[in-house]
VODREN-467647 format. One record per atom (N, C-alpha, C): residue in three letters; residue number from 1; atom name; z negated, y negated, x negated. Coordinates in Angstrom, 1 decimal. Each point is the difference from the previous one (the first is absolute). Example, Ala and Ser with C-alpha at 12.3 -4.5 7.8 and 13.67 -1.06 7.14 Angstrom:
2
  rest   nr  atom      c3      c2      c1
   ALA    1     N    -7.8     5.7   -13.2
   ALA    1    CA     0.0    -1.2     0.9
   ALA    1     C     0.0    -1.2    -0.9
   SER    2     N     0.7    -1.1     0.4
   SER    2    CA     0.0    -1.1    -0.9
   SER    2     C    -0.8    -1.1     0.8
This chain:
176
  rest   nr  atom      c3      c2      c1
   MET    1     N   -23.8   -23.4   -25.3
   MET    1    CA     1.3     0.8     0.8
   MET    1     C     0.2    -1.2     0.7
   LYS    2     N    -0.8    -0.4     0.9
   LYS    2    CA     0.3    -0.9     0.8
   LYS    2     C     0.7    -1.3    -0.4
   ARG    3     N    -0.5    -0.6    -1.4
   ARG    3    CA     0.2    -0.9    -0.7
   ARG    3     C     1.9     0.1    -0.4
   ILE    4     N     0.0     1.2    -0.5
   ILE    4    CA     1.4     0.5    -0.6
   ILE    4     C     0.8    -0.5     1.4
   SER    5     N    -0.5     0.9     1.2
   SER    5    CA     1.1    -0.3     1.3
   SER    5     C     0.0    -1.5     0.1
   HIS    6     N    -1.1    -0.7     0.1
   HIS    6    CA     0.5    -1.5     0.4
   HIS    6     C     1.0    -0.5    -1.3
   ALA    7     N    -0.4     0.0    -1.2
   ALA    7    CA     1.1    -0.6    -1.2
   ALA    7     C     0.9     0.6     0.2
   ILE    8     N     0.5     1.1     0.4
   ILE    8    CA     1.6     0.4     0.5
   ILE    8     C     0.4    -0.5     1.2
   LEU    9     N    -0.9    -0.8     1.1
   LEU    9    CA     0.4    -0.4     1.1
   LEU    9     C     0.7    -1.5    -0.4
   CYS   10     N    -1.2    -0.5    -0.7
   CYS   10    CA     0.2    -1.5    -0.6
   CYS   10     C     1.4    -0.4    -0.8
   LEU   11     N     0.0     1.0    -0.9
   LEU   11    CA     1.1     0.2    -1.3
   LEU   11     C     1.7    -0.7     0.6
   PRO   12     N     0.1     0.2     1.7
   PRO   12    CA     1.1    -0.9    -0.4
   PRO   12     C     0.0    -1.5     0.9
   LEU   13     N    -1.2    -0.2     0.4
   LEU   13    CA    -0.5    -1.6     0.2
   LEU   13     C     0.1    -0.5    -1.4
   ALA   14     N    -0.7     0.6    -0.7
   ALA   14    CA     0.1    -1.0    -1.3
   ALA   14     C     1.2    -0.1    -0.9
   LEU   15     N     1.0     1.4     0.0
   LEU   15    CA     1.3    -0.3    -0.7
   LEU   15     C     0.8    -0.8     0.6
   ALA   16     N    -0.2    -0.1     1.8
   ALA   16    CA     0.8    -1.1     0.5
   ALA   16     C     0.3    -1.4     0.0
   ALA   17     N    -1.9    -0.2    -0.8
   ALA   17    CA    -0.8    -1.5    -0.3
   ALA   17     C     0.9    -0.2    -1.3
   CYS   18     N     0.5     0.7    -0.9
   CYS   18    CA     0.1     0.1    -1.4
   CYS   18     C     1.2    -1.9    -0.3
   ASP   19     N     0.7     0.2     0.8
   ASP   19    CA     0.8    -1.1    -0.6
   ASP   19     C    -0.2    -0.9     1.4
   LYS   20     N    -1.4    -0.7     0.5
   LYS   20    CA     0.0    -0.8     0.5
   LYS   20     C    -0.9    -1.3    -1.0
   GLY   21     N    -0.8     0.8    -1.0
   GLY   21    CA    -0.4    -0.8    -0.9
   GLY   21     C    -1.0    -0.5     0.1
   ASP   22     N    -0.4    -1.2    -0.3
   ASP   22    CA    -1.8    -0.3    -0.1
   ASP   22     C    -0.5     0.1     1.3
   GLU   23     N     1.0    -0.4     1.3
   GLU   23    CA    -0.6    -0.5     1.3
   GLU   23     C    -0.6     1.2     0.4
   ALA   24     N     0.8     1.5     0.0
   ALA   24    CA    -0.6     1.0     0.7
   ALA   24     C    -1.1     0.1    -1.1
   GLY   25     N    -0.2     0.7    -1.2
   GLY   25    CA    -0.6    -0.1    -0.6
   GLY   25     C    -1.5    -0.6     0.4
   SER   26     N     0.1    -1.2     0.1
   SER   26    CA    -1.5    -0.6     0.9
   SER   26     C     0.1     0.2     1.2
   GLU   27     N     0.8     0.6     1.0
   GLU   27    CA    -0.6     0.6     1.0
   GLU   27     C    -0.4     1.1     0.0
   ALA   28     N     0.4     0.7    -1.2
   ALA   28    CA    -0.4     1.8     0.4
   ALA   28     C    -1.2     0.0    -0.9
   ALA   29     N    -0.6    -1.2    -0.9
   ALA   29    CA    -1.2    -0.2    -1.0
   ALA   29     C    -1.0     0.4     1.5
   GLY   30     N    -0.3     0.3     0.6
   GLY   30    CA    -0.9     0.3     0.7
   GLY   30     C    -0.4     1.9     0.1
   THR   31     N    -0.8     0.2     0.5
   THR   31    CA    -0.1     1.9    -0.6
   THR   31     C     0.4     0.5     1.6
   GLY   32     N     0.0     1.2    -0.2
   GLY   32    CA     0.6     1.3     1.3
   GLY   32     C     0.8    -0.4     0.7
   ASP   33     N    -0.7     0.0     1.3
   ASP   33    CA     1.2    -0.4     0.8
   ASP   33     C     0.6    -1.1     0.5
   GLN   34     N    -0.9    -1.3    -0.7
   GLN   34    CA     0.1    -1.3    -0.3
   GLN   34     C     1.9     0.0    -0.5
   ALA   35     N     0.4     0.7    -0.7
   ALA   35    CA     1.5    -0.3    -0.1
   ALA   35     C     0.6     0.9     0.6
   LEU   36     N    -0.6     0.7     1.1
   LEU   36    CA     1.2     0.5     0.5
   LEU   36     C     0.5    -1.2     1.7
   VAL   37     N    -0.9    -0.9    -0.3
   VAL   37    CA     0.1    -1.0     1.5
   VAL   37     C     0.4    -1.6    -0.1
   ALA   38     N     0.7     0.1    -1.7
   ALA   38    CA     0.4    -1.1    -0.6
   ALA   38     C     1.1    -0.6     0.6
   THR   39     N     0.3    -1.2     0.6
   THR   39    CA     1.5     0.0     0.3
   THR   39     C     0.5    -1.7    -0.7
   LYS   40     N     0.7     0.0     0.5
   LYS   40    CA     0.9    -1.3    -1.0
   LYS   40     C    -0.3    -1.4     0.9
   SER   41     N    -0.1    -0.4    -1.0
   SER   41    CA    -0.8    -1.5    -0.5
   SER   41     C     1.0    -0.7     1.3
   ASP   42     N    -0.7    -1.1     0.7
   ASP   42    CA     1.0    -1.1     0.8
   ASP   42     C     0.8    -0.9    -0.2
   ALA   43     N     0.0     0.1    -1.8
   ALA   43    CA     1.1    -0.2    -1.1
   ALA   43     C     0.9     0.3     0.5
   ASP   44     N     0.4     1.7     0.3
   ASP   44    CA     1.1     0.6     0.0
   ASP   44     C     0.7    -0.2     1.4
   VAL   45     N     1.2    -0.2    -0.1
   VAL   45    CA     1.4    -0.5     0.9
   VAL   45     C     0.8     1.8     0.2
   PRO   46     N    -0.2     0.5     0.6
   PRO   46    CA     0.7     1.4     0.0
   PRO   46     C     1.4    -0.3     0.2
   THR   47     N     0.8     0.6    -0.5
   THR   47    CA     1.6     0.0    -0.2
   THR   47     C     0.3     0.3     1.3
   TRP   48     N    -0.5     1.3     1.1
   TRP   48    CA     0.4    -0.2     0.7
   TRP   48     C    -0.9     0.1     1.3
   LEU   49     N     0.3    -0.1     1.2
   LEU   49    CA    -0.9    -0.1     1.0
   LEU   49     C     0.0     1.4     1.3
   SER   50     N    -1.0     0.9    -0.6
   SER   50    CA     0.3     1.3     0.4
   SER   50     C    -0.7     0.3     1.5
   HIS   51     N     0.1     0.4     0.8
   HIS   51    CA    -0.3    -0.2     1.8
   HIS   51     C    -1.6     0.8     0.0
   THR   52     N    -0.4     0.8    -1.1
   THR   52    CA    -1.5    -0.5     0.0
   THR   52     C    -1.0    -1.0    -0.5
   ASP   53     N     1.1    -1.1    -1.1
   ASP   53    CA    -0.7    -1.2    -0.2
   ASP   53     C    -0.9    -1.0     0.8
   PRO   54     N    -0.9    -0.4     0.3
   PRO   54    CA    -0.6    -0.8     0.7
   PRO   54     C     0.6    -1.3     0.2
   THR   55     N     0.4    -0.4    -1.1
   THR   55    CA     0.7    -1.4    -0.4
   THR   55     C     0.8    -0.9     1.1
   GLU   56     N    -0.1    -0.5     0.4
   GLU   56    CA     0.7    -1.1     1.4
   GLU   56     C     1.2    -0.2    -1.1
   PRO   57     N     1.2     0.6     0.4
   PRO   57    CA     1.5    -0.2    -0.2
   PRO   57     C    -0.2    -1.6    -0.6
   ALA   58     N    -0.6    -0.9     1.0
   ALA   58    CA     0.6    -1.4    -0.5
   ALA   58     C    -0.9    -0.2    -1.3
   ARG   59     N    -0.8     0.1     0.2
   ARG   59    CA    -1.0    -0.4    -1.2
   ARG   59     C     0.7     0.9    -1.6
   TRP   60     N     0.4     1.1     0.6
   TRP   60    CA     0.5     0.8    -1.2
   TRP   60     C     1.4    -0.8    -0.6
   LEU   61     N     0.5     0.0     1.1
   LEU   61    CA     1.7    -0.9    -0.8
   LEU   61     C    -0.1    -1.0    -0.8
   ALA   62     N    -1.0    -1.4     1.0
   ALA   62    CA    -0.6    -1.0    -0.9
   ALA   62     C    -0.5     0.3    -1.5
   SER   63     N    -0.9     1.2     0.0
   SER   63    CA    -0.8     0.4    -1.1
   SER   63     C     1.6     0.2    -1.2
   ARG   64     N     0.9     0.6     0.5
   ARG   64    CA     0.8     1.0    -1.0
   ARG   64     C     1.2    -1.2    -0.5
   GLU   65     N    -0.3    -1.3     1.1
   GLU   65    CA     1.3    -0.7    -0.4
   GLU   65     C    -1.0    -1.1    -1.1
   ILE   66     N    -0.8    -0.2    -0.2
   ILE   66    CA    -1.0    -1.0    -0.6
   ILE   66     C    -0.4     1.0    -0.7
   GLY   67     N    -0.2     1.4    -0.3
   GLY   67    CA    -0.2     0.9    -1.6
   GLY   67     C    -1.7     0.2    -0.1
   ARG   68     N    -1.0    -0.9     1.4
   ARG   68    CA    -1.5     0.7     0.0
   ARG   68     C    -0.1    -0.1     2.0
   PRO   69     N    -1.3     0.1     0.0
   PRO   69    CA    -0.3     0.3     1.1
   PRO   69     C     0.0    -1.3     0.1
   ALA   70     N     0.7    -0.1     1.6
   ALA   70    CA     0.2    -1.1     0.7
   ALA   70     C    -1.5    -0.3     0.9
   ALA   71     N    -0.3    -0.9     0.7
   ALA   71    CA    -1.1    -0.7     0.7
   ALA   71     C     0.5     0.5     1.4
   GLU   72     N    -1.3     0.8     0.5
   GLU   72    CA     0.5     0.5     1.4
   GLU   72     C     0.2    -0.8     1.2
   VAL   73     N     0.0    -1.3    -0.2
   VAL   73    CA     0.2    -1.4     0.7
   VAL   73     C     0.6    -1.0    -0.9
   GLY   74     N     1.0    -0.3     0.6
   GLY   74    CA     1.0    -1.3    -1.4
   GLY   74     C     1.4    -0.1     0.6
   SER   75     N     0.8    -1.1    -0.2
   SER   75    CA     1.2    -0.1     0.3
   SER   75     C     0.7     1.3    -0.2
   GLN   76     N     0.5     1.1    -0.9
   GLN   76    CA     0.5     0.5    -0.4
   GLN   76     C    -0.1     1.3     0.6
   THR   77     N    -0.8     0.3     0.3
   THR   77    CA    -0.6     0.9     0.5
   THR   77     C     0.1     0.0     1.7
   GLU   78     N     0.1    -0.7     0.6
   GLU   78    CA     0.3    -1.2     1.2
   GLU   78     C     0.9     0.4     0.1
   HIS   79     N     0.8    -0.6    -0.5
   HIS   79    CA     1.1    -0.1     0.4
   HIS   79     C     0.6     1.8     0.3
   LEU   80     N     0.0     1.0    -1.5
   LEU   80    CA     0.4     0.8     0.4
   LEU   80     C    -0.4     0.7     1.3
   ARG   81     N    -1.3     0.0    -0.3
   ARG   81    CA    -0.5     0.9     1.6
   ARG   81     C     0.7    -0.4     1.2
   HIS   82     N     0.3    -1.3     0.4
   HIS   82    CA     0.9    -0.2     0.7
   HIS   82     C     1.3     0.5     0.1
   SER   83     N     0.7    -0.5    -1.3
   SER   83    CA     1.2     0.8    -0.1
   SER   83     C     0.0     1.4     0.3
   LEU   84     N    -1.2     0.6    -0.2
   LEU   84    CA     0.4     1.7     0.1
   LEU   84     C    -0.4     0.2     1.3
   ALA   85     N    -1.1    -0.7     0.8
   ALA   85    CA     0.1    -0.1     1.1
   ALA   85     C     1.2     0.1     1.3
   ARG   86     N     0.7    -1.7    -0.4
   ARG   86    CA     1.7     0.4     0.4
   ARG   86     C     0.7     0.9     0.0
   ALA   87     N    -0.1     0.4    -1.4
   ALA   87    CA     1.1     1.0    -0.9
   ALA   87     C    -0.1     1.5     0.9
   LYS   88     N    -1.6     0.2     0.5
   LYS   88    CA    -0.3     1.1     1.0
   LYS   88     C     0.6     0.1     1.3
   GLU   89     N     0.4    -0.7     0.2
   GLU   89    CA     0.6    -0.1     1.3
   GLU   89     C     1.3     0.3     0.2
   VAL   90     N     1.0    -0.5    -1.2
   VAL   90    CA     1.2     0.3     0.0
   VAL   90     C     0.5     1.2    -0.8
   PHE   91     N    -0.8     0.7    -0.9
   PHE   91    CA     0.2     1.1    -1.1
   PHE   91     C    -0.7     1.2     0.7
   ILE   92     N     0.3     1.2    -0.4
   ILE   92    CA    -0.2     1.4     0.4
   ILE   92     C    -1.7     0.2    -0.9
   GLU   93     N     0.9     0.0    -1.0
   GLU   93    CA    -1.8     0.0    -1.4
   GLU   93     C    -1.3    -1.0     0.5
   ASP   94     N    -1.0     0.9    -0.3
   ASP   94    CA    -1.1    -0.8    -0.2
   ASP   94     C    -0.2    -1.2    -0.8
   PRO   95     N    -0.8    -0.8    -0.1
   PRO   95    CA    -0.3    -1.2    -1.1
   PRO   95     C    -0.2     0.5    -1.2
   ARG   96     N    -0.7     1.4    -0.1
   ARG   96    CA    -0.1     0.6    -1.3
   ARG   96     C     1.5     0.0    -0.9
   MET   97     N     0.9     1.1     0.9
   MET   97    CA     0.8     0.6    -0.6
   MET   97     C     1.0    -1.8    -0.2
   MET   98     N    -0.2    -0.9     0.8
   MET   98    CA     0.6    -1.0    -0.5
   MET   98     C     0.0    -0.4    -1.1
   ALA   99     N    -1.5    -0.8    -0.4
   ALA   99    CA    -0.4    -0.2    -1.0
   ALA   99     C     0.0     0.4    -1.3
   ASN  100     N     0.3     1.3    -0.4
   ASN  100    CA     0.8     0.9    -0.5
   ASN  100     C     1.4    -0.3    -0.6
   ARG  101     N     0.7    -0.1     1.3
   ARG  101    CA     1.4    -0.4    -0.1
   ARG  101     C     0.3    -1.1    -0.7
   ILE  102     N    -0.5    -0.9     0.5
   ILE  102    CA    -0.2    -1.4    -0.3
   ILE  102     C    -0.3     0.2    -1.9
   VAL  103     N    -0.6     0.3    -0.8
   VAL  103    CA    -0.7     0.0    -1.0
   VAL  103     C     1.3     0.8    -0.6
   GLN  104     N     0.6     1.1     0.6
   GLN  104    CA     1.1     0.8    -0.8
   GLN  104     C     0.8    -1.1     0.2
   LEU  105     N     0.6    -0.1     0.7
   LEU  105    CA     1.4    -1.3     0.3
   LEU  105     C    -0.7    -1.1    -0.8
   GLY  106     N    -0.9    -1.0    -0.1
   GLY  106    CA     0.0    -0.4    -0.7
   GLY  106     C    -0.4     0.1    -1.9
   GLU  107     N    -0.3     1.1    -0.5
   GLU  107    CA     0.4     0.5    -0.7
   GLU  107     C     1.4    -0.1    -0.8
   MET  108     N     0.7     0.8     1.1
   MET  108    CA     1.3     0.0    -0.6
   MET  108     C     0.8    -1.2     0.0
   LEU  109     N    -0.2    -1.1     0.9
   LEU  109    CA     0.5    -0.8     0.1
   LEU  109     C    -0.2    -0.8    -1.5
   ALA  110     N    -1.6     0.0    -0.3
   ALA  110    CA    -0.2    -0.8    -1.1
   ALA  110     C     1.0     0.7    -1.5
   GLU  111     N     0.2     1.4     0.0
   GLU  111    CA     0.4     0.6    -0.9
   GLU  111     C     1.5    -0.6    -0.4
   ALA  112     N     0.3     0.1     1.6
   ALA  112    CA     1.7    -0.6    -0.5
   ALA  112     C     0.2    -1.7     0.0
   GLY  113     N    -1.3    -0.7    -0.4
   GLY  113    CA    -0.4    -1.2     0.0
   GLY  113     C     0.8    -1.2     0.9
   LYS  114     N    -0.8     1.0     1.2
   LYS  114    CA     0.1    -0.8     1.1
   LYS  114     C    -1.3     0.1     1.2
   PRO  115     N    -1.3    -0.4    -0.6
   PRO  115    CA    -1.2     0.0     0.4
   PRO  115     C     0.0    -1.3     1.2
   GLU  116     N    -0.8     0.7     0.9
   GLU  116    CA    -0.2    -0.3     1.4
   GLU  116     C    -1.7     0.0     0.2
   PRO  117     N    -0.8    -0.8     0.7
   PRO  117    CA    -1.4    -0.1     0.2
   PRO  117     C     0.0     1.2     1.6
   TYR  118     N    -0.9     1.1    -0.6
   TYR  118    CA    -0.2     0.6     0.9
   TYR  118     C     0.1    -0.3     1.5
   ALA  119     N    -0.4    -1.4     0.8
   ALA  119    CA    -0.5     0.0     1.1
   ALA  119     C     1.6    -1.1     0.2
   ASP  120     N     0.8    -0.2    -0.8
   ASP  120    CA     1.2    -0.1     0.5
   ASP  120     C     1.1     0.8     0.2
   LEU  121     N    -0.2     1.1    -0.8
   LEU  121    CA     0.7     1.3     0.7
   LEU  121     C    -0.3     0.4     1.2
   LEU  122     N    -1.2     0.0     0.0
   LEU  122    CA    -0.6     0.9     1.4
   LEU  122     C     0.4    -0.8     1.2
   ASP  123     N    -0.2    -1.5    -0.3
   ASP  123    CA     0.4    -1.0     0.9
   ASP  123     C     1.6     0.1     0.6
   GLY  124     N     0.7     0.5    -1.2
   GLY  124    CA     1.6    -0.6     0.2
   GLY  124     C     0.1     1.2     1.0
   LEU  125     N    -0.3     1.8    -0.7
   LEU  125    CA     0.3     0.8     0.8
   LEU  125     C    -0.7     0.4     1.0
   GLU  126     N    -0.9    -0.9     0.2
   GLU  126    CA    -0.6     0.5     2.0
   GLU  126     C     1.1    -1.3     0.8
   GLU  127     N     0.2    -1.1    -0.9
   GLU  127    CA     1.3    -0.8     0.9
   GLU  127     C     0.8     0.6     0.5
   VAL  128     N     0.9     0.7    -1.3
   VAL  128    CA     1.1     0.8     0.7
   VAL  128     C     0.0     1.2     0.8
   ALA  129     N    -1.0     0.5     0.0
   ALA  129    CA    -0.4     1.4     1.3
   ALA  129     C    -0.3    -1.0     1.5
   ALA  130     N    -1.0    -0.8    -0.4
   ALA  130    CA    -0.5    -0.6     1.5
   ALA  130     C     1.3    -0.7     0.5
   ALA  131     N     1.0    -0.2    -0.7
   ALA  131    CA     1.8     0.1     0.6
   ALA  131     C     0.6     1.0     0.6
   THR  132     N    -0.6     1.1     0.0
   THR  132    CA     1.3     0.9     0.6
   THR  132     C    -1.1     0.3     1.3
   HIS  133     N    -1.4    -0.3     0.1
   HIS  133    CA    -0.4     0.0     1.5
   HIS  133     C    -0.4     2.0    -0.1
   ARG  134     N     0.0     0.6    -0.6
   ARG  134    CA    -0.3     1.4    -0.6
   ARG  134     C    -0.8     0.7    -1.1
   LYS  135     N    -0.5     0.5    -0.5
   LYS  135    CA    -1.3     0.6    -0.7
   LYS  135     C     1.2     0.5    -1.0
   GLN  136     N    -0.3    -0.3    -1.5
   GLN  136    CA     1.0     0.1    -1.1
   GLN  136     C    -1.1     1.0    -1.0
   LEU  137     N     0.9     0.6    -1.1
   LEU  137    CA    -0.6     0.7    -1.0
   LEU  137     C    -0.2    -1.1    -0.9
   PHE  138     N    -0.8     0.0    -0.4
   PHE  138    CA    -0.7    -1.0    -1.2
   PHE  138     C     0.5     0.3    -1.5
   GLY  139     N     0.0     1.3    -0.2
   GLY  139    CA     0.4     0.5    -1.1
   GLY  139     C     1.4     0.0    -0.6
   GLU  140     N     0.6     0.1     1.3
   GLU  140    CA     1.3     0.0    -0.1
   GLU  140     C     0.7    -1.5     0.5
   MET  141     N    -0.1    -0.6     0.1
   MET  141    CA    -0.2    -1.7     0.4
   MET  141     C    -0.2    -0.7    -1.8
   CYS  142     N    -1.1     0.7    -0.4
   CYS  142    CA    -0.4    -0.4    -1.5
   CYS  142     C     1.3     0.2    -0.9
   GLN  143     N     0.6     1.1     0.3
   GLN  143    CA     0.8     0.6    -0.7
   GLN  143     C     1.4    -0.6    -0.1
   HIS  144     N     0.5    -0.1     1.1
   HIS  144    CA     1.0    -0.7     0.5
   HIS  144     C    -0.1    -1.8    -0.4
   TYR  145     N    -1.3    -0.5    -0.3
   TYR  145    CA     0.2    -1.3    -0.6
   TYR  145     C     0.0     0.2    -1.4
   TYR  146     N    -1.3     0.7    -0.1
   TYR  146    CA     1.0     0.3    -1.7
   TYR  146     C     0.8     0.3    -0.4
   ASN  147     N     0.9     0.3     0.5
   ASN  147    CA     1.7     0.6    -0.3
   ASN  147     C     0.9    -1.2     0.3
   THR  148     N    -0.5    -0.7     0.4
   THR  148    CA     0.6    -1.1     0.9
   THR  148     C     0.0    -1.3    -1.3
   ARG  149     N    -1.4    -0.3    -0.2
   ARG  149    CA     0.2    -0.8    -1.5
   ARG  149     C     0.1     1.0    -0.8
   GLN  150     N     0.1     0.6    -0.5
   GLN  150    CA     0.5     0.7    -1.2
   GLN  150     C     2.0    -0.1    -0.2
   GLN  151     N     0.4    -0.4     0.9
   GLN  151    CA     1.1    -0.2     0.6
   GLN  151     C     0.5    -1.4    -0.4
   GLY  152     N    -1.0    -0.8    -0.1
   GLY  152    CA     0.1    -1.5    -0.1
   GLY  152     C    -0.4    -0.4     0.4
   ALA  153     N    -0.5    -0.2     1.4
   ALA  153    CA    -0.3    -1.0     0.9
   ALA  153     C    -1.4    -0.7    -0.2
   ASP  154     N    -0.2    -1.1     0.3
   ASP  154    CA    -1.1    -0.8    -0.4
   ASP  154     C    -0.9     0.7     1.6
   ARG  155     N    -1.6    -0.5     0.1
   ARG  155    CA    -1.1     0.6     0.6
   ARG  155     C     1.0    -0.2     1.8
   ALA  156     N     0.2    -1.5    -0.2
   ALA  156    CA     0.4    -0.5     1.3
   ALA  156     C     1.4     1.0     0.6
   THR  157     N     0.7     0.2    -1.3
   THR  157    CA     1.3     0.1     0.5
   THR  157     C     0.0     1.7     0.5
   ALA  158     N    -1.4     0.8    -0.3
   ALA  158    CA     0.1     1.4    -0.1
   ALA  158     C    -1.4    -0.1     1.3
   LEU  159     N    -0.4    -0.2     0.1
   LEU  159    CA    -0.9    -0.5     1.7
   LEU  159     C     1.4    -0.2     1.0
   THR  160     N     0.5    -1.1     0.2
   THR  160    CA     1.6    -0.4     0.9
   THR  160     C     0.9     1.3     0.3
   ARG  161     N     0.3     0.6    -1.3
   ARG  161    CA     1.0     1.5     0.0
   ARG  161     C    -0.7     1.0     1.0
   LEU  162     N    -1.7     0.3    -0.4
   LEU  162    CA    -1.0     0.8     0.2
   LEU  162     C     0.1     0.0     1.5
   LYS  163     N    -0.1    -1.4     0.5
   LYS  163    CA     0.1    -0.6     1.7
   LYS  163     C     0.7     0.4     0.5
   GLU  164     N     1.2    -0.1    -0.9
   GLU  164    CA     1.8     0.1     0.8
   GLU  164     C     0.0     1.6     0.4
   ARG  165     N    -0.4     0.8    -0.7
   ARG  165    CA     0.3     1.0    -0.3
   ARG  165     C    -1.0     0.9     0.9
   TYR  166     N    -1.4    -0.6     0.5
   TYR  166    CA    -0.9     0.9     0.6
   TYR  166     C     0.1    -0.3     1.1
   SER  167     N     0.9    -1.2     0.3
   SER  167    CA    -0.1    -0.5     1.5
   SER  167     C     1.1     0.5     0.7
   LEU  168     N     1.2     0.6    -1.1
   LEU  168    CA     0.9     1.1     0.9
   LEU  168     C    -0.5     1.2     0.9
   GLN  169     N    -1.5     0.4    -0.6
   GLN  169    CA     0.0     1.2     0.5
   GLN  169     C    -0.6    -0.6     1.4
   GLY  170     N    -0.4    -0.6     0.5
   GLY  170    CA    -0.3    -0.7     1.4
   GLY  170     C     1.0     0.2     1.0
   GLU  171     N     1.7    -0.1    -0.8
   GLU  171    CA     1.1    -0.5     0.5
   GLU  171     C     0.5     2.2    -0.1
   GLY  172     N    -0.5     0.6    -0.3
   GLY  172    CA     0.3     1.3    -0.2
   GLY  172     C     1.4    -0.1    -1.1
   ARG  173     N     0.4    -0.5    -0.8
   ARG  173    CA     1.1     0.1    -0.8
   ARG  173     C    -0.5     0.0    -1.4
   VAL  174     N    -1.0     0.1    -0.5
   VAL  174    CA    -0.2     0.4    -1.2
   VAL  174     C    -1.3     0.7    -0.2
   SER  175     N    -0.2     1.1    -0.5
   SER  175    CA    -1.7     0.1    -0.5
   SER  175     C    -0.4    -0.1    -1.6
   PRO  176     N    -1.1    -0.8    -0.1
   PRO  176    CA     0.0    -0.2    -1.6
   PRO  176     C     0.0     1.4    -1.1
């Protein structure tokens, strides 16, 4: 009876692993409880960075951009680490949320035929927000940037328009 109960409890895990191919099969090849503690390999880069994921946002962003795990220390990861630290000072959202939004924005722009490196997107939006001298909503600014790009503006023009628009906040004339 105990074996049947154990088998019933493990069935959902086995079914969930069905579409993972040989990789999941080799991970679950152990016996009993070993199949329950199998984890993703380091080669997997999650689609989104969850609030419980221990991965550093800068490293995750770099990994997403290159399509494989990035080095913990390296020029791209270091640049993104500094960019996220600067962005943290001018945006309300935390670095983890900003990393997810940058990936989302990057994917949307790439689908529209206007790809941009994540670091360039992050740095450009951080400069816009820093010019306002007040904390901004990162997701909102990403959407404004995307919409401006979709209206035909190139990167430099879109950032200039956003700086103009957001700088009016300090004068009390317009809100984004």
